[in-house]
ZADRENGU-602118 format. One record per residue (C-alpha): y, z, x; residue number from 1; residue in three letters. Coordinates in Angstrom, 1 decimal, always signed. Example, Ala and Ser with C-alpha at 12.3 -4.5 7.8 and 13.67 -1.06 7.14 Angstrom:
# residues 2
{Y:-4.5	Z:+7.8	X:+12.3	i:1	aa:ala} $
{Y:-1.1	Z:+7.1	X:+13.7	i:2	aa:ser} $
END
This chain:
# residues 239
{Y:+66.0	Z:-197.8	X:-66.2	i:1	aa:met} $
{Y:+64.7	Z:-195.9	X:-63.2	i:2	aa:ala} $
{Y:+62.3	Z:-197.8	X:-60.9	i:3	aa:arg} $
{Y:+59.5	Z:-195.9	X:-59.3	i:4	aa:his} $
{Y:+57.5	Z:-196.5	X:-56.2	i:5	aa:gly} $
{Y:+53.8	Z:-197.4	X:-55.9	i:6	aa:lys} $
{Y:+52.7	Z:-193.8	X:-55.1	i:7	aa:arg} $
{Y:+54.6	Z:-192.4	X:-58.2	i:8	aa:tyr} $
{Y:+53.0	Z:-195.0	X:-60.5	i:9	aa:leu} $
{Y:+49.5	Z:-194.2	X:-59.1	i:10	aa:gln} $
{Y:+50.1	Z:-190.5	X:-59.9	i:11	aa:leu} $
{Y:+51.1	Z:-191.3	X:-63.5	i:12	aa:val} $
{Y:+47.7	Z:-193.0	X:-64.0	i:13	aa:glu} $
{Y:+45.9	Z:-189.8	X:-63.1	i:14	aa:gln} $
{Y:+47.0	Z:-187.8	X:-66.2	i:15	aa:tyr} $
{Y:+48.3	Z:-188.3	X:-69.7	i:16	aa:asp} $
{Y:+52.1	Z:-188.1	X:-69.7	i:17	aa:pro} $
{Y:+52.1	Z:-187.6	X:-73.5	i:18	aa:leu} $
{Y:+49.7	Z:-184.6	X:-73.4	i:19	aa:lys} $
{Y:+50.7	Z:-181.0	X:-72.9	i:20	aa:thr} $
{Y:+48.6	Z:-179.1	X:-70.5	i:21	aa:tyr} $
{Y:+47.6	Z:-175.4	X:-70.1	i:22	aa:ala} $
{Y:+49.3	Z:-173.7	X:-67.1	i:23	aa:pro} $
{Y:+46.2	Z:-173.5	X:-64.9	i:24	aa:glu} $
{Y:+45.4	Z:-177.2	X:-65.5	i:25	aa:glu} $
{Y:+49.0	Z:-178.2	X:-64.8	i:26	aa:ala} $
{Y:+49.2	Z:-176.2	X:-61.6	i:27	aa:ile} $
{Y:+46.0	Z:-177.8	X:-60.5	i:28	aa:gly} $
{Y:+47.5	Z:-181.3	X:-61.1	i:29	aa:leu} $
{Y:+50.7	Z:-180.6	X:-59.2	i:30	aa:val} $
{Y:+48.7	Z:-179.3	X:-56.3	i:31	aa:lys} $
{Y:+46.8	Z:-182.6	X:-56.2	i:32	aa:arg} $
{Y:+50.0	Z:-184.6	X:-56.7	i:33	aa:phe} $
{Y:+51.8	Z:-182.9	X:-53.8	i:34	aa:gly} $
{Y:+50.5	Z:-185.4	X:-51.2	i:35	aa:ser} $
{Y:+53.7	Z:-186.7	X:-49.6	i:36	aa:ala} $
{Y:+54.2	Z:-186.5	X:-45.8	i:37	aa:arg} $
{Y:+56.1	Z:-183.2	X:-46.2	i:38	aa:phe} $
{Y:+55.4	Z:-180.0	X:-48.0	i:39	aa:asp} $
{Y:+56.8	Z:-180.7	X:-51.4	i:40	aa:glu} $
{Y:+58.5	Z:-178.0	X:-53.5	i:41	aa:thr} $
{Y:+56.9	Z:-177.1	X:-56.8	i:42	aa:val} $
{Y:+59.5	Z:-176.8	X:-59.5	i:43	aa:glu} $
{Y:+59.5	Z:-175.5	X:-63.1	i:44	aa:val} $
{Y:+61.8	Z:-177.2	X:-65.7	i:45	aa:ala} $
{Y:+62.6	Z:-175.4	X:-68.9	i:46	aa:leu} $
{Y:+64.4	Z:-176.2	X:-72.1	i:47	aa:lys} $
{Y:+65.5	Z:-173.1	X:-74.0	i:48	aa:leu} $
{Y:+66.4	Z:-172.6	X:-77.6	i:49	aa:gly} $
{Y:+69.9	Z:-171.3	X:-76.8	i:50	aa:val} $
{Y:+73.4	Z:-172.7	X:-77.2	i:51	aa:asp} $
{Y:+75.1	Z:-172.0	X:-73.8	i:52	aa:pro} $
{Y:+78.5	Z:-172.8	X:-75.3	i:53	aa:arg} $
{Y:+78.4	Z:-169.3	X:-76.7	i:54	aa:his} $
{Y:+78.9	Z:-166.4	X:-74.3	i:55	aa:ala} $
{Y:+76.2	Z:-164.3	X:-76.1	i:56	aa:asp} $
{Y:+73.6	Z:-167.0	X:-75.5	i:57	aa:gln} $
{Y:+73.8	Z:-167.3	X:-71.7	i:58	aa:gln} $
{Y:+70.6	Z:-166.9	X:-69.8	i:59	aa:val} $
{Y:+70.9	Z:-165.8	X:-66.2	i:60	aa:arg} $
{Y:+68.9	Z:-163.6	X:-63.9	i:61	aa:gly} $
{Y:+66.9	Z:-163.2	X:-60.7	i:62	aa:thr} $
{Y:+63.2	Z:-162.7	X:-59.9	i:63	aa:val} $
{Y:+61.4	Z:-161.9	X:-56.7	i:64	aa:val} $
{Y:+58.5	Z:-164.3	X:-56.5	i:65	aa:leu} $
{Y:+55.3	Z:-162.5	X:-55.4	i:66	aa:pro} $
{Y:+54.5	Z:-165.1	X:-52.8	i:67	aa:his} $
{Y:+58.1	Z:-166.3	X:-52.0	i:68	aa:gly} $
{Y:+59.3	Z:-169.8	X:-52.2	i:69	aa:thr} $
{Y:+57.8	Z:-171.1	X:-48.9	i:70	aa:gly} $
{Y:+61.3	Z:-171.8	X:-47.7	i:71	aa:arg} $
{Y:+63.2	Z:-170.0	X:-44.9	i:72	aa:thr} $
{Y:+66.4	Z:-168.7	X:-46.4	i:73	aa:val} $
{Y:+69.4	Z:-168.1	X:-44.2	i:74	aa:arg} $
{Y:+71.5	Z:-165.2	X:-45.4	i:75	aa:val} $
{Y:+75.1	Z:-164.4	X:-44.6	i:76	aa:ala} $
{Y:+76.6	Z:-161.0	X:-45.4	i:77	aa:val} $
{Y:+80.2	Z:-160.1	X:-45.7	i:78	aa:phe} $
{Y:+80.5	Z:-156.5	X:-44.8	i:79	aa:ala} $
{Y:+82.2	Z:-154.1	X:-42.3	i:80	aa:arg} $
{Y:+81.1	Z:-151.0	X:-40.4	i:81	aa:gly} $
{Y:+77.9	Z:-149.3	X:-41.3	i:82	aa:ala} $
{Y:+77.1	Z:-151.8	X:-44.0	i:83	aa:lys} $
{Y:+77.3	Z:-154.7	X:-41.4	i:84	aa:ala} $
{Y:+74.9	Z:-152.8	X:-39.2	i:85	aa:asp} $
{Y:+72.6	Z:-152.3	X:-42.2	i:86	aa:glu} $
{Y:+72.7	Z:-156.1	X:-42.9	i:87	aa:ala} $
{Y:+71.7	Z:-156.9	X:-39.4	i:88	aa:arg} $
{Y:+68.9	Z:-154.5	X:-39.4	i:89	aa:ala} $
{Y:+67.6	Z:-156.0	X:-42.7	i:90	aa:ala} $
{Y:+67.4	Z:-159.4	X:-41.1	i:91	aa:gly} $
{Y:+70.7	Z:-161.1	X:-42.2	i:92	aa:ala} $
{Y:+71.3	Z:-164.3	X:-40.2	i:93	aa:asp} $
{Y:+75.1	Z:-164.1	X:-40.2	i:94	aa:val} $
{Y:+77.2	Z:-161.0	X:-40.6	i:95	aa:val} $
{Y:+81.0	Z:-160.7	X:-40.5	i:96	aa:gly} $
{Y:+84.1	Z:-160.5	X:-42.5	i:97	aa:leu} $
{Y:+87.4	Z:-162.0	X:-41.5	i:98	aa:glu} $
{Y:+85.7	Z:-163.9	X:-38.6	i:99	aa:asp} $
{Y:+83.1	Z:-165.2	X:-41.0	i:100	aa:leu} $
{Y:+85.7	Z:-166.2	X:-43.5	i:101	aa:ala} $
{Y:+87.6	Z:-168.2	X:-40.8	i:102	aa:glu} $
{Y:+84.4	Z:-170.0	X:-39.9	i:103	aa:arg} $
{Y:+83.8	Z:-171.0	X:-43.5	i:104	aa:ile} $
{Y:+87.4	Z:-172.2	X:-43.9	i:105	aa:gln} $
{Y:+86.9	Z:-174.3	X:-40.8	i:106	aa:gly} $
{Y:+83.9	Z:-176.0	X:-42.4	i:107	aa:gly} $
{Y:+81.1	Z:-174.1	X:-40.8	i:108	aa:gln} $
{Y:+78.6	Z:-173.1	X:-43.5	i:109	aa:ile} $
{Y:+75.3	Z:-172.3	X:-41.9	i:110	aa:asp} $
{Y:+73.6	Z:-170.2	X:-44.6	i:111	aa:phe} $
{Y:+71.9	Z:-170.7	X:-48.0	i:112	aa:asp} $
{Y:+72.8	Z:-167.4	X:-49.7	i:113	aa:val} $
{Y:+75.9	Z:-165.1	X:-49.3	i:114	aa:ala} $
{Y:+75.9	Z:-161.4	X:-49.9	i:115	aa:val} $
{Y:+78.9	Z:-159.1	X:-50.0	i:116	aa:ala} $
{Y:+79.7	Z:-155.5	X:-50.5	i:117	aa:thr} $
{Y:+82.2	Z:-154.7	X:-53.3	i:118	aa:pro} $
{Y:+84.9	Z:-153.4	X:-51.0	i:119	aa:asp} $
{Y:+85.3	Z:-156.8	X:-49.2	i:120	aa:val} $
{Y:+85.5	Z:-159.1	X:-52.2	i:121	aa:met} $
{Y:+89.2	Z:-159.4	X:-51.7	i:122	aa:gly} $
{Y:+88.4	Z:-161.3	X:-48.5	i:123	aa:val} $
{Y:+85.5	Z:-163.3	X:-50.1	i:124	aa:val} $
{Y:+87.5	Z:-164.2	X:-53.2	i:125	aa:gly} $
{Y:+89.8	Z:-166.3	X:-51.0	i:126	aa:arg} $
{Y:+86.8	Z:-168.5	X:-50.3	i:127	aa:leu} $
{Y:+86.0	Z:-169.3	X:-54.0	i:128	aa:gly} $
{Y:+87.2	Z:-172.9	X:-53.8	i:129	aa:arg} $
{Y:+84.8	Z:-173.5	X:-50.9	i:130	aa:ile} $
{Y:+81.8	Z:-171.4	X:-51.8	i:131	aa:leu} $
{Y:+82.0	Z:-171.7	X:-55.6	i:132	aa:gly} $
{Y:+81.2	Z:-175.5	X:-55.9	i:133	aa:pro} $
{Y:+78.3	Z:-175.0	X:-53.5	i:134	aa:arg} $
{Y:+76.8	Z:-172.2	X:-55.6	i:135	aa:gly} $
{Y:+77.3	Z:-169.8	X:-52.7	i:136	aa:leu} $
{Y:+79.8	Z:-167.3	X:-54.1	i:137	aa:met} $
{Y:+78.5	Z:-163.8	X:-54.2	i:138	aa:pro} $
{Y:+78.1	Z:-162.5	X:-57.8	i:139	aa:asn} $
{Y:+77.2	Z:-159.1	X:-59.2	i:140	aa:pro} $
{Y:+75.0	Z:-160.7	X:-61.8	i:141	aa:lys} $
{Y:+72.8	Z:-162.3	X:-59.2	i:142	aa:ser} $
{Y:+72.6	Z:-159.1	X:-57.1	i:143	aa:gly} $
{Y:+74.6	Z:-160.6	X:-54.2	i:144	aa:thr} $
{Y:+77.5	Z:-158.2	X:-54.6	i:145	aa:val} $
{Y:+76.0	Z:-154.9	X:-53.8	i:146	aa:ser} $
{Y:+76.4	Z:-151.7	X:-51.7	i:147	aa:asn} $
{Y:+72.6	Z:-151.8	X:-51.2	i:148	aa:asp} $
{Y:+72.8	Z:-154.5	X:-48.5	i:149	aa:val} $
{Y:+69.4	Z:-153.7	X:-47.1	i:150	aa:asp} $
{Y:+67.6	Z:-154.3	X:-50.4	i:151	aa:arg} $
{Y:+69.7	Z:-157.4	X:-51.2	i:152	aa:ala} $
{Y:+68.9	Z:-159.1	X:-47.9	i:153	aa:val} $
{Y:+65.2	Z:-158.1	X:-47.9	i:154	aa:arg} $
{Y:+64.7	Z:-159.4	X:-51.5	i:155	aa:glu} $
{Y:+66.3	Z:-162.7	X:-50.7	i:156	aa:ile} $
{Y:+64.2	Z:-163.1	X:-47.6	i:157	aa:lys} $
{Y:+61.1	Z:-162.2	X:-49.5	i:158	aa:ala} $
{Y:+61.6	Z:-165.0	X:-52.1	i:159	aa:gly} $
{Y:+64.2	Z:-163.9	X:-54.6	i:160	aa:lys} $
{Y:+65.4	Z:-166.8	X:-56.7	i:161	aa:val} $
{Y:+68.2	Z:-167.1	X:-59.3	i:162	aa:glu} $
{Y:+67.8	Z:-168.8	X:-62.6	i:163	aa:phe} $
{Y:+70.7	Z:-169.9	X:-64.9	i:164	aa:arg} $
{Y:+70.8	Z:-172.0	X:-68.0	i:165	aa:val} $
{Y:+72.9	Z:-175.1	X:-67.7	i:166	aa:asn} $
{Y:+75.2	Z:-176.5	X:-70.4	i:167	aa:lys} $
{Y:+72.3	Z:-178.5	X:-72.0	i:168	aa:glu} $
{Y:+70.2	Z:-175.4	X:-72.4	i:169	aa:gly} $
{Y:+67.9	Z:-176.2	X:-69.4	i:170	aa:gly} $
{Y:+67.1	Z:-174.9	X:-66.0	i:171	aa:met} $
{Y:+65.1	Z:-175.9	X:-62.9	i:172	aa:his} $
{Y:+63.6	Z:-173.3	X:-60.7	i:173	aa:val} $
{Y:+61.4	Z:-173.6	X:-57.5	i:174	aa:pro} $
{Y:+58.2	Z:-171.5	X:-57.5	i:175	aa:ile} $
{Y:+56.7	Z:-172.4	X:-54.2	i:176	aa:gly} $
{Y:+55.3	Z:-175.3	X:-52.1	i:177	aa:lys} $
{Y:+52.4	Z:-177.7	X:-52.7	i:178	aa:ala} $
{Y:+50.6	Z:-176.1	X:-49.8	i:179	aa:ser} $
{Y:+50.4	Z:-172.8	X:-51.7	i:180	aa:phe} $
{Y:+47.1	Z:-171.9	X:-53.3	i:181	aa:ser} $
{Y:+46.7	Z:-172.4	X:-57.0	i:182	aa:glu} $
{Y:+46.5	Z:-168.6	X:-57.4	i:183	aa:glu} $
{Y:+49.8	Z:-168.1	X:-55.6	i:184	aa:gln} $
{Y:+51.5	Z:-170.8	X:-57.7	i:185	aa:leu} $
{Y:+50.1	Z:-169.2	X:-60.9	i:186	aa:gln} $
{Y:+51.4	Z:-165.8	X:-59.9	i:187	aa:glu} $
{Y:+54.8	Z:-167.1	X:-59.0	i:188	aa:asn} $
{Y:+54.9	Z:-169.1	X:-62.2	i:189	aa:phe} $
{Y:+54.0	Z:-166.1	X:-64.3	i:190	aa:arg} $
{Y:+56.6	Z:-164.0	X:-62.6	i:191	aa:ala} $
{Y:+59.3	Z:-166.6	X:-63.4	i:192	aa:leu} $
{Y:+58.4	Z:-167.1	X:-67.0	i:193	aa:ile} $
{Y:+58.2	Z:-163.3	X:-67.6	i:194	aa:asp} $
{Y:+61.7	Z:-162.9	X:-66.1	i:195	aa:ala} $
{Y:+63.1	Z:-165.7	X:-68.2	i:196	aa:val} $
{Y:+61.5	Z:-164.3	X:-71.4	i:197	aa:val} $
{Y:+62.9	Z:-160.9	X:-70.7	i:198	aa:arg} $
{Y:+66.4	Z:-162.4	X:-70.2	i:199	aa:ala} $
{Y:+66.3	Z:-163.9	X:-73.8	i:200	aa:lys} $
{Y:+69.6	Z:-163.2	X:-75.5	i:201	aa:pro} $
{Y:+69.5	Z:-161.2	X:-78.7	i:202	aa:gln} $
{Y:+71.7	Z:-163.9	X:-80.3	i:203	aa:ala} $
{Y:+69.1	Z:-166.6	X:-79.7	i:204	aa:ala} $
{Y:+67.3	Z:-167.6	X:-82.9	i:205	aa:lys} $
{Y:+64.1	Z:-169.6	X:-83.4	i:206	aa:gly} $
{Y:+61.7	Z:-170.8	X:-80.7	i:207	aa:gln} $
{Y:+63.0	Z:-169.7	X:-77.3	i:208	aa:tyr} $
{Y:+60.8	Z:-171.7	X:-75.0	i:209	aa:leu} $
{Y:+61.2	Z:-175.3	X:-76.3	i:210	aa:arg} $
{Y:+59.9	Z:-177.3	X:-73.4	i:211	aa:lys} $
{Y:+58.2	Z:-176.5	X:-70.1	i:212	aa:val} $
{Y:+57.2	Z:-178.9	X:-67.3	i:213	aa:ala} $
{Y:+55.9	Z:-178.7	X:-63.7	i:214	aa:leu} $
{Y:+56.5	Z:-181.2	X:-60.9	i:215	aa:ser} $
{Y:+56.7	Z:-181.5	X:-57.2	i:216	aa:thr} $
{Y:+59.6	Z:-183.1	X:-55.3	i:217	aa:thr} $
{Y:+58.1	Z:-186.6	X:-55.4	i:218	aa:met} $
{Y:+55.8	Z:-186.4	X:-58.5	i:219	aa:ser} $
{Y:+56.2	Z:-187.1	X:-62.2	i:220	aa:pro} $
{Y:+56.6	Z:-184.1	X:-64.5	i:221	aa:gly} $
{Y:+53.6	Z:-182.5	X:-66.3	i:222	aa:ile} $
{Y:+54.4	Z:-181.1	X:-69.7	i:223	aa:arg} $
{Y:+53.0	Z:-177.7	X:-70.7	i:224	aa:leu} $
{Y:+52.5	Z:-176.3	X:-74.2	i:225	aa:gln} $
{Y:+55.1	Z:-173.5	X:-74.6	i:226	aa:pro} $
{Y:+52.7	Z:-171.3	X:-76.6	i:227	aa:gln} $
{Y:+50.1	Z:-171.6	X:-73.9	i:228	aa:asp} $
{Y:+52.7	Z:-170.6	X:-71.3	i:229	aa:val} $
{Y:+53.6	Z:-167.4	X:-73.3	i:230	aa:leu} $
{Y:+49.9	Z:-166.6	X:-73.7	i:231	aa:gly} $
{Y:+49.4	Z:-167.1	X:-69.9	i:232	aa:phe} $
{Y:+52.0	Z:-164.4	X:-69.1	i:233	aa:thr} $
{Y:+50.9	Z:-162.0	X:-71.8	i:234	aa:gln} $
{Y:+47.3	Z:-162.2	X:-70.9	i:235	aa:ala} $
{Y:+48.0	Z:-160.9	X:-67.3	i:236	aa:arg} $
{Y:+50.3	Z:-158.2	X:-68.7	i:237	aa:ala} $
{Y:+47.5	Z:-157.0	X:-71.0	i:238	aa:ala} $
{Y:+44.8	Z:-157.0	X:-68.3	i:239	aa:ser} $
END
């Protein structure tokens, strides 16, 4: 059984762990709970009504959060010629091809996201055993294999996050920092949920959003009512 510290146990006493909260109330609580000595990340945990064992029930996508993640993201771009120049102009932190591949093979991985143009994937593919386990391999489905390098880099820098269902049908996605305002967290939360709902597979049957919870890095999870979450996103869409 997990053992929790004094601060964690004090936070648990400030709310009802068995209750499901409305999104606005839950976000207010996580803001209050984010009181560690560093700026804690606010994360959404979802349990979806899909069976990831079937290829037609995979859920994967990306969303650009309106207010970013609050994290500085280092972007590496595999490209040559004009596309390499385009990447540098867009703000990429590392740009290269064979030289970049050699650095990675030598153990130097100083970036958080990798982007590549389609024509250089032959070089990048050789790095699969290194980048794949770290979740850094460029992939067309996440928009990190693209000829539009400028857009790819700028979206990542602006707060683009990827979501992907795991083998248990769940996912964990950051939506900002505890220092964000409640309105900023609400808008980021709404954008994420909207993207996940739009990514619902046609083969998925029954209730899609089964469980939703919010937490900060060091706080307990706060459960939300799935129907309230859907209503929260739909209300803004209708306004």
